[in-house]
py3Dmol code that shows the C-alpha trace and the ligand (Angstrom):
import py3Dmol

protein = """\
ATOM      1  CA  UNK A   1     -30.042 267.552  -1.473  1.00  0.00           C
ATOM      2  CA  UNK A   2     -30.412 265.182   1.497  1.00  0.00           C
ATOM      3  CA  UNK A   3     -28.185 265.662   4.534  1.00  0.00           C
ATOM      4  CA  UNK A   4     -25.591 263.120   5.724  1.00  0.00           C
ATOM      5  CA  UNK A   5     -27.892 262.371   8.685  1.00  0.00           C
ATOM      6  CA  UNK A   6     -30.772 261.563   6.331  1.00  0.00           C
ATOM      7  CA  UNK A   7     -28.467 259.368   4.249  1.00  0.00           C
ATOM      8  CA  UNK A   8     -27.302 257.478   7.366  1.00  0.00           C
ATOM      9  CA  UNK A   9     -30.855 256.874   8.326  1.00  0.00           C
ATOM     10  CA  UNK A  10     -31.873 255.554   4.899  1.00  0.00           C
ATOM     11  CA  UNK A  11     -28.817 253.325   4.565  1.00  0.00           C
ATOM     12  CA  UNK A  12     -29.395 252.024   8.097  1.00  0.00           C
ATOM     13  CA  UNK A  13     -32.903 251.181   7.023  1.00  0.00           C
ATOM     14  CA  UNK A  14     -31.658 249.379   3.880  1.00  0.00           C
ATOM     15  CA  UNK A  15     -29.324 247.367   6.102  1.00  0.00           C
ATOM     16  CA  UNK A  16     -31.987 246.469   8.602  1.00  0.00           C
ATOM     17  CA  UNK A  17     -34.386 245.393   5.873  1.00  0.00           C
ATOM     18  CA  UNK A  18     -31.836 243.198   4.159  1.00  0.00           C
ATOM     19  CA  UNK A  19     -30.725 241.742   7.479  1.00  0.00           C
ATOM     20  CA  UNK A  20     -34.248 240.799   8.497  1.00  0.00           C
ATOM     21  CA  UNK A  21     -34.999 239.460   5.059  1.00  0.00           C
ATOM     22  CA  UNK A  22     -31.917 237.122   5.407  1.00  0.00           C
ATOM     23  CA  UNK A  23     -33.312 235.913   8.783  1.00  0.00           C
ATOM     24  CA  UNK A  24     -30.238 237.327  10.586  1.00  0.00           C
ATOM     25  CA  UNK A  25     -30.070 239.324  13.859  1.00  0.00           C
ATOM     26  CA  UNK A  26     -30.197 243.092  13.239  1.00  0.00           C
ATOM     27  CA  UNK A  27     -27.016 243.738  15.214  1.00  0.00           C
ATOM     28  CA  UNK A  28     -25.036 241.277  13.070  1.00  0.00           C
ATOM     29  CA  UNK A  29     -24.303 243.827  10.265  1.00  0.00           C
ATOM     30  CA  UNK A  30     -22.266 246.992  10.911  1.00  0.00           C
ATOM     31  CA  UNK A  31     -22.045 250.071   8.788  1.00  0.00           C
ATOM     32  CA  UNK A  32     -18.594 251.335   7.898  1.00  0.00           C
ATOM     33  CA  UNK A  33     -18.829 254.939   6.597  1.00  0.00           C
ATOM     34  CA  UNK A  34     -16.267 255.206   3.771  1.00  0.00           C
ATOM     35  CA  UNK A  35     -15.083 258.806   4.155  1.00  0.00           C
ATOM     36  CA  UNK A  36     -12.122 258.899   1.726  1.00  0.00           C
ATOM     37  CA  UNK A  37     -11.860 262.203  -0.120  1.00  0.00           C
ATOM     38  CA  UNK A  38     -14.417 263.817   2.187  1.00  0.00           C
ATOM     39  CA  UNK A  39     -13.530 266.706   4.454  1.00  0.00           C
ATOM     40  CA  UNK A  40     -13.368 266.283   8.267  1.00  0.00           C
ATOM     41  CA  UNK A  41     -16.579 268.428   8.602  1.00  0.00           C
ATOM     42  CA  UNK A  42     -18.548 265.600   6.829  1.00  0.00           C
ATOM     43  CA  UNK A  43     -17.290 263.020   9.362  1.00  0.00           C
ATOM     44  CA  UNK A  44     -18.233 265.376  12.194  1.00  0.00           C
ATOM     45  CA  UNK A  45     -21.746 265.545  10.712  1.00  0.00           C
ATOM     46  CA  UNK A  46     -21.914 261.776  10.481  1.00  0.00           C
ATOM     47  CA  UNK A  47     -20.648 261.529  14.127  1.00  0.00           C
ATOM     48  CA  UNK A  48     -23.372 263.846  15.297  1.00  0.00           C
ATOM     49  CA  UNK A  49     -25.870 261.471  13.635  1.00  0.00           C
ATOM     50  CA  UNK A  50     -24.425 258.553  15.575  1.00  0.00           C
ATOM     51  CA  UNK A  51     -21.869 257.153  13.200  1.00  0.00           C
ATOM     52  CA  UNK A  52     -18.628 255.906  14.851  1.00  0.00           C
ATOM     53  CA  UNK A  53     -16.779 253.682  12.389  1.00  0.00           C
ATOM     54  CA  UNK A  54     -15.027 255.352   9.426  1.00  0.00           C
ATOM     55  CA  UNK A  55     -13.114 253.786   6.551  1.00  0.00           C
ATOM     56  CA  UNK A  56     -10.211 255.552   4.854  1.00  0.00           C
ATOM     57  CA  UNK A  57      -7.984 254.502   1.868  1.00  0.00           C
ATOM     58  CA  UNK A  58      -5.279 257.129   1.609  1.00  0.00           C
ATOM     59  CA  UNK A  59      -2.930 257.312   4.574  1.00  0.00           C
ATOM     60  CA  UNK A  60      -1.852 260.937   4.756  1.00  0.00           C
ATOM     61  CA  UNK A  61      -5.420 262.147   4.234  1.00  0.00           C
ATOM     62  CA  UNK A  62      -6.590 259.780   6.979  1.00  0.00           C
ATOM     63  CA  UNK A  63      -3.937 260.899   9.458  1.00  0.00           C
ATOM     64  CA  UNK A  64      -4.963 264.509   8.894  1.00  0.00           C
ATOM     65  CA  UNK A  65      -8.504 263.720   9.636  1.00  0.00           C
ATOM     66  CA  UNK A  66      -7.661 261.520  12.705  1.00  0.00           C
ATOM     67  CA  UNK A  67      -5.773 264.591  14.095  1.00  0.00           C
ATOM     68  CA  UNK A  68      -8.568 267.054  13.206  1.00  0.00           C
ATOM     69  CA  UNK A  69     -11.227 264.869  14.914  1.00  0.00           C
ATOM     70  CA  UNK A  70      -9.197 263.936  17.984  1.00  0.00           C
ATOM     71  CA  UNK A  71     -11.760 265.743  20.191  1.00  0.00           C
ATOM     72  CA  UNK A  72     -14.495 263.173  19.301  1.00  0.00           C
ATOM     73  CA  UNK A  73     -14.845 260.223  21.644  1.00  0.00           C
ATOM     74  CA  UNK A  74     -15.324 256.659  20.485  1.00  0.00           C
ATOM     75  CA  UNK A  75     -14.324 256.958  16.841  1.00  0.00           C
ATOM     76  CA  UNK A  76     -13.217 253.676  15.213  1.00  0.00           C
ATOM     77  CA  UNK A  77     -10.764 253.956  12.253  1.00  0.00           C
ATOM     78  CA  UNK A  78     -10.640 251.352   9.534  1.00  0.00           C
ATOM     79  CA  UNK A  79      -7.922 251.330   6.859  1.00  0.00           C
ATOM     80  CA  UNK A  80      -9.399 249.928   3.680  1.00  0.00           C
ATOM     81  CA  UNK A  81      -6.878 250.927   0.967  1.00  0.00           C
ATOM     82  CA  UNK A  82      -3.936 248.967  -0.537  1.00  0.00           C
ATOM     83  CA  UNK A  83      -0.959 248.810   1.861  1.00  0.00           C
ATOM     84  CA  UNK A  84       2.622 249.523   0.941  1.00  0.00           C
ATOM     85  CA  UNK A  85       5.201 248.343   3.411  1.00  0.00           C
ATOM     86  CA  UNK A  86       6.632 251.736   4.111  1.00  0.00           C
ATOM     87  CA  UNK A  87       3.194 252.747   5.449  1.00  0.00           C
ATOM     88  CA  UNK A  88       2.627 249.925   7.976  1.00  0.00           C
ATOM     89  CA  UNK A  89       4.127 251.734  10.945  1.00  0.00           C
ATOM     90  CA  UNK A  90       1.659 254.634  10.798  1.00  0.00           C
ATOM     91  CA  UNK A  91      -1.231 252.353  10.043  1.00  0.00           C
ATOM     92  CA  UNK A  92      -0.387 250.190  13.058  1.00  0.00           C
ATOM     93  CA  UNK A  93      -0.196 253.261  15.274  1.00  0.00           C
ATOM     94  CA  UNK A  94      -3.400 255.013  14.260  1.00  0.00           C
ATOM     95  CA  UNK A  95      -6.016 252.468  13.111  1.00  0.00           C
ATOM     96  CA  UNK A  96      -8.266 249.899  14.892  1.00  0.00           C
ATOM     97  CA  UNK A  97      -8.918 247.748  11.814  1.00  0.00           C
ATOM     98  CA  UNK A  98      -7.091 246.935   8.499  1.00  0.00           C
ATOM     99  CA  UNK A  99      -9.294 245.354   5.873  1.00  0.00           C
ATOM    100  CA  UNK A 100      -6.781 244.975   2.958  1.00  0.00           C
ATOM    101  CA  UNK A 101      -4.081 242.623   4.097  1.00  0.00           C
ATOM    102  CA  UNK A 102      -3.093 240.291   1.362  1.00  0.00           C
ATOM    103  CA  UNK A 103       0.369 239.079   2.131  1.00  0.00           C
ATOM    104  CA  UNK A 104       2.190 237.757   5.169  1.00  0.00           C
ATOM    105  CA  UNK A 105       5.035 240.298   4.945  1.00  0.00           C
ATOM    106  CA  UNK A 106       2.544 243.119   5.515  1.00  0.00           C
ATOM    107  CA  UNK A 107       0.852 241.309   8.344  1.00  0.00           C
ATOM    108  CA  UNK A 108       4.213 240.646  10.088  1.00  0.00           C
ATOM    109  CA  UNK A 109       5.183 244.304   9.878  1.00  0.00           C
ATOM    110  CA  UNK A 110       1.806 245.429  11.251  1.00  0.00           C
ATOM    111  CA  UNK A 111       2.170 243.017  14.188  1.00  0.00           C
ATOM    112  CA  UNK A 112       5.741 244.025  14.889  1.00  0.00           C
ATOM    113  CA  UNK A 113       4.894 247.705  14.735  1.00  0.00           C
ATOM    114  CA  UNK A 114       1.728 247.614  16.761  1.00  0.00           C
ATOM    115  CA  UNK A 115       2.460 248.939  20.247  1.00  0.00           C
ATOM    116  CA  UNK A 116       1.773 246.065  22.634  1.00  0.00           C
ATOM    117  CA  UNK A 117      -0.084 248.357  25.061  1.00  0.00           C
ATOM    118  CA  UNK A 118      -2.719 249.015  22.332  1.00  0.00           C
ATOM    119  CA  UNK A 119      -5.444 246.396  21.754  1.00  0.00           C
ATOM    120  CA  UNK A 120      -4.500 243.961  18.983  1.00  0.00           C
ATOM    121  CA  UNK A 121      -5.085 245.317  15.455  1.00  0.00           C
ATOM    122  CA  UNK A 122      -8.133 243.746  13.865  1.00  0.00           C
ATOM    123  CA  UNK A 123      -7.290 242.277  10.448  1.00  0.00           C
ATOM    124  CA  UNK A 124      -9.251 241.120   7.432  1.00  0.00           C
ATOM    125  CA  UNK A 125      -7.507 239.282   4.571  1.00  0.00           C
ATOM    126  CA  UNK A 126      -8.440 240.684   1.220  1.00  0.00           C
ATOM    127  CA  UNK A 127      -9.313 238.126  -1.436  1.00  0.00           C
ATOM    128  CA  UNK A 128      -9.290 238.907  -5.162  1.00  0.00           C
ATOM    129  CA  UNK A 129     -12.547 236.887  -5.403  1.00  0.00           C
ATOM    130  CA  UNK A 130     -13.066 237.186  -9.206  1.00  0.00           C
ATOM    131  CA  UNK A 131      -9.366 236.897 -10.064  1.00  0.00           C
ATOM    132  CA  UNK A 132      -9.165 240.351 -11.661  1.00  0.00           C
ATOM    133  CA  UNK A 133      -5.841 241.259 -13.197  1.00  0.00           C
ATOM    134  CA  UNK A 134      -5.714 244.795 -11.691  1.00  0.00           C
ATOM    135  CA  UNK A 135      -7.126 244.204  -8.241  1.00  0.00           C
ATOM    136  CA  UNK A 136      -5.287 243.679  -4.935  1.00  0.00           C
ATOM    137  CA  UNK A 137      -6.049 240.682  -2.790  1.00  0.00           C
ATOM    138  CA  UNK A 138      -4.807 237.124  -2.566  1.00  0.00           C
ATOM    139  CA  UNK A 139      -6.236 234.153  -4.396  1.00  0.00           C
ATOM    140  CA  UNK A 140      -8.631 231.835  -2.535  1.00  0.00           C
ATOM    141  CA  UNK A 141      -6.075 229.055  -2.786  1.00  0.00           C
ATOM    142  CA  UNK A 142      -3.484 231.150  -0.829  1.00  0.00           C
ATOM    143  CA  UNK A 143      -5.771 231.654   2.137  1.00  0.00           C
ATOM    144  CA  UNK A 144      -4.849 228.609   4.235  1.00  0.00           C
ATOM    145  CA  UNK A 145      -1.151 229.466   4.242  1.00  0.00           C
ATOM    146  CA  UNK A 146      -1.917 233.085   5.065  1.00  0.00           C
ATOM    147  CA  UNK A 147      -4.279 232.212   7.817  1.00  0.00           C
ATOM    148  CA  UNK A 148      -1.844 229.871   9.366  1.00  0.00           C
ATOM    149  CA  UNK A 149       0.816 232.573   9.318  1.00  0.00           C
ATOM    150  CA  UNK A 150      -1.268 235.540  10.386  1.00  0.00           C
ATOM    151  CA  UNK A 151      -2.920 233.569  13.171  1.00  0.00           C
ATOM    152  CA  UNK A 152       0.488 233.317  14.883  1.00  0.00           C
ATOM    153  CA  UNK A 153       1.075 237.067  15.081  1.00  0.00           C
ATOM    154  CA  UNK A 154       0.831 238.378  18.591  1.00  0.00           C
ATOM    155  CA  UNK A 155      -0.463 241.847  18.030  1.00  0.00           C
ATOM    156  CA  UNK A 156      -3.007 241.124  15.414  1.00  0.00           C
ATOM    157  CA  UNK A 157      -6.552 239.649  15.724  1.00  0.00           C
ATOM    158  CA  UNK A 158      -7.615 237.794  12.593  1.00  0.00           C
ATOM    159  CA  UNK A 159     -11.230 238.742  12.110  1.00  0.00           C
ATOM    160  CA  UNK A 160     -12.013 237.481   8.660  1.00  0.00           C
ATOM    161  CA  UNK A 161     -12.132 238.199   4.968  1.00  0.00           C
ATOM    162  CA  UNK A 162     -12.725 241.201   2.719  1.00  0.00           C
ATOM    163  CA  UNK A 163     -13.430 241.402  -0.971  1.00  0.00           C
ATOM    164  CA  UNK A 164     -14.552 243.792  -3.728  1.00  0.00           C
ATOM    165  CA  UNK A 165     -16.195 241.719  -6.450  1.00  0.00           C
ATOM    166  CA  UNK A 166     -15.897 242.505 -10.131  1.00  0.00           C
ATOM    167  CA  UNK A 167     -18.506 245.349 -10.499  1.00  0.00           C
ATOM    168  CA  UNK A 168     -19.213 244.409 -14.131  1.00  0.00           C
ATOM    169  CA  UNK A 169     -21.218 241.386 -13.053  1.00  0.00           C
ATOM    170  CA  UNK A 170     -24.996 241.190 -12.806  1.00  0.00           C
ATOM    171  CA  UNK A 171     -26.775 240.639  -9.416  1.00  0.00           C
ATOM    172  CA  UNK A 172     -26.425 236.857  -9.686  1.00  0.00           C
ATOM    173  CA  UNK A 173     -22.701 237.099 -10.415  1.00  0.00           C
ATOM    174  CA  UNK A 174     -22.192 239.462  -7.508  1.00  0.00           C
ATOM    175  CA  UNK A 175     -24.104 237.246  -5.192  1.00  0.00           C
ATOM    176  CA  UNK A 176     -22.030 234.247  -6.239  1.00  0.00           C
ATOM    177  CA  UNK A 177     -18.820 236.133  -5.510  1.00  0.00           C
ATOM    178  CA  UNK A 178     -20.128 237.056  -1.987  1.00  0.00           C
ATOM    179  CA  UNK A 179     -21.111 233.455  -1.526  1.00  0.00           C
ATOM    180  CA  UNK A 180     -17.685 232.098  -2.414  1.00  0.00           C
ATOM    181  CA  UNK A 181     -16.130 234.456   0.208  1.00  0.00           C
ATOM    182  CA  UNK A 182     -18.587 233.404   2.834  1.00  0.00           C
ATOM    183  CA  UNK A 183     -17.850 229.691   2.000  1.00  0.00           C
ATOM    184  CA  UNK A 184     -14.104 230.372   2.275  1.00  0.00           C
ATOM    185  CA  UNK A 185     -14.501 231.900   5.762  1.00  0.00           C
ATOM    186  CA  UNK A 186     -16.590 228.995   7.014  1.00  0.00           C
ATOM    187  CA  UNK A 187     -13.953 226.490   5.786  1.00  0.00           C
ATOM    188  CA  UNK A 188     -11.173 228.518   7.387  1.00  0.00           C
ATOM    189  CA  UNK A 189     -12.983 228.695  10.687  1.00  0.00           C
ATOM    190  CA  UNK A 190     -13.364 224.939  10.684  1.00  0.00           C
ATOM    191  CA  UNK A 191      -9.799 224.255   9.724  1.00  0.00           C
ATOM    192  CA  UNK A 192      -8.075 226.844  11.868  1.00  0.00           C
ATOM    193  CA  UNK A 193     -10.152 227.128  15.079  1.00  0.00           C
ATOM    194  CA  UNK A 194      -7.347 228.868  16.887  1.00  0.00           C
ATOM    195  CA  UNK A 195      -6.289 231.463  14.247  1.00  0.00           C
ATOM    196  CA  UNK A 196      -8.587 234.184  15.550  1.00  0.00           C
ATOM    197  CA  UNK A 197     -12.274 234.927  15.900  1.00  0.00           C
ATOM    198  CA  UNK A 198     -12.818 234.672  12.098  1.00  0.00           C
ATOM    199  CA  UNK A 199     -16.195 236.279  12.608  1.00  0.00           C
ATOM    200  CA  UNK A 200     -16.089 238.941   9.909  1.00  0.00           C
ATOM    201  CA  UNK A 201     -17.112 239.251   6.313  1.00  0.00           C
ATOM    202  CA  UNK A 202     -16.291 242.759   4.975  1.00  0.00           C
ATOM    203  CA  UNK A 203     -18.257 242.856   1.782  1.00  0.00           C
ATOM    204  CA  UNK A 204     -20.923 245.022   0.146  1.00  0.00           C
ATOM    205  CA  UNK A 205     -20.847 248.748  -0.895  1.00  0.00           C
ATOM    206  CA  UNK A 206     -23.433 251.449  -1.792  1.00  0.00           C
ATOM    207  CA  UNK A 207     -24.844 249.594  -4.794  1.00  0.00           C
ATOM    208  CA  UNK A 208     -24.766 245.944  -3.656  1.00  0.00           C
ATOM    209  CA  UNK A 209     -25.041 245.871   0.118  1.00  0.00           C
ATOM    210  CA  UNK A 210     -28.324 243.900   0.091  1.00  0.00           C
ATOM    211  CA  UNK A 211     -26.752 241.108  -1.935  1.00  0.00           C
ATOM    212  CA  UNK A 212     -23.771 241.035   0.426  1.00  0.00           C
ATOM    213  CA  UNK A 213     -25.983 240.909   3.501  1.00  0.00           C
ATOM    214  CA  UNK A 214     -27.986 238.065   1.979  1.00  0.00           C
ATOM    215  CA  UNK A 215     -24.718 236.130   1.815  1.00  0.00           C
ATOM    216  CA  UNK A 216     -23.542 236.932   5.310  1.00  0.00           C
ATOM    217  CA  UNK A 217     -21.711 240.308   5.309  1.00  0.00           C
ATOM    218  CA  UNK A 218     -20.935 241.609   8.827  1.00  0.00           C
ATOM    219  CA  UNK A 219     -19.472 244.965   7.716  1.00  0.00           C
ATOM    220  CA  UNK A 220     -20.752 246.801   4.660  1.00  0.00           C
ATOM    221  CA  UNK A 221     -18.480 249.570   3.456  1.00  0.00           C
ATOM    222  CA  UNK A 222     -20.597 252.473   2.218  1.00  0.00           C
ATOM    223  CA  UNK A 223     -19.271 255.789   0.808  1.00  0.00           C
ATOM    224  CA  UNK A 224     -21.380 257.288  -2.009  1.00  0.00           C
ATOM    225  CA  UNK A 225     -24.783 256.478  -0.544  1.00  0.00           C
ATOM    226  CA  UNK A 226     -23.809 258.421   2.640  1.00  0.00           C
ATOM    227  CA  UNK A 227     -21.658 261.344   1.384  1.00  0.00           C
ATOM    228  CA  UNK A 228     -22.597 261.668  -2.248  1.00  0.00           C
ATOM    229  CA  UNK A 229     -20.395 261.164  -5.396  1.00  0.00           C
ATOM    230  CA  UNK A 230     -16.683 261.472  -4.798  1.00  0.00           C
ATOM    231  CA  UNK A 231     -14.671 264.069  -6.812  1.00  0.00           C
TER     232      UNK A 231
END
"""
ligand_1 = """\
15
PLP
C -14.441 253.502 -1.900
C -14.572 252.220 -1.329
C -15.824 251.724 -0.837
C -17.130 252.544 -0.941
O -17.682 252.435 -2.238
P -19.098 253.169 -2.531
O -19.506 252.563 -3.819
O -18.857 254.649 -2.588
O -20.059 252.815 -1.405
C -15.909 250.456 -0.285
N -14.824 249.747 -0.157
C -13.581 250.165 -0.548
C -12.401 249.253 -0.390
C -13.432 251.363 -1.178
O -12.234 251.751 -1.576
"""
view = py3Dmol.view(width=600, height=400)
view.addModel(protein, "pdb")
view.setStyle({"model": 0}, {"cartoon": {"style": "trace"}})
view.addModel(ligand_1, "xyz")
view.setStyle({"model": 1}, {"stick": {}})
view.zoomTo()
view.show()
């Protein structure tokens, strides 16, 4: 079995290869290590191999790991799960990024509950890019209103968009989903120049990160390819 350090190296190589093939600068794509369900010891191992950004989906589990790893300097915590309104206070207190915001009510609470002495919380709006019945995320048509609202919130920094395409599609279908998300971001940047940096596309996972990078991903969220299959 390969070690976590080996896996980080091979995923990093995949990212670099895809980034260069797309004619993009190597530093333009970041690796988010999705560590949900993995023990703190695995994150420590990834940290020793140079990984700093970790993505978690379950709040209590994440808070336990954040506490267990408080001795490590420079960790960056990303919340990537669905967000219930009774969880926003703890998310605003403990995370650097939130990728799954899909309604204004949640964004307002995160901004109100973010301590103003902390840096603004980085936000991505999640889009249900293939209009799947069971998936979180807003519809593309709802984005302008959301961006206009979230762009006003003092303690948030609107970084961009996040999506998880319908995994049943073939490569061409996945690529077209990523492409639609990238188009939507470009349009929003043009229409709302003051809403935030809008410099981020959080898209691509273990099996499709190359396709996402070809379409402009700036964060790929990778779990299985780093840590192995989840229980
Ligand atoms: C679990 C998860 C991932 C990682 O998926 P892998 O296929 O294991 O790489 C990425 N994004 C989100 C939102 C997730 O919940």
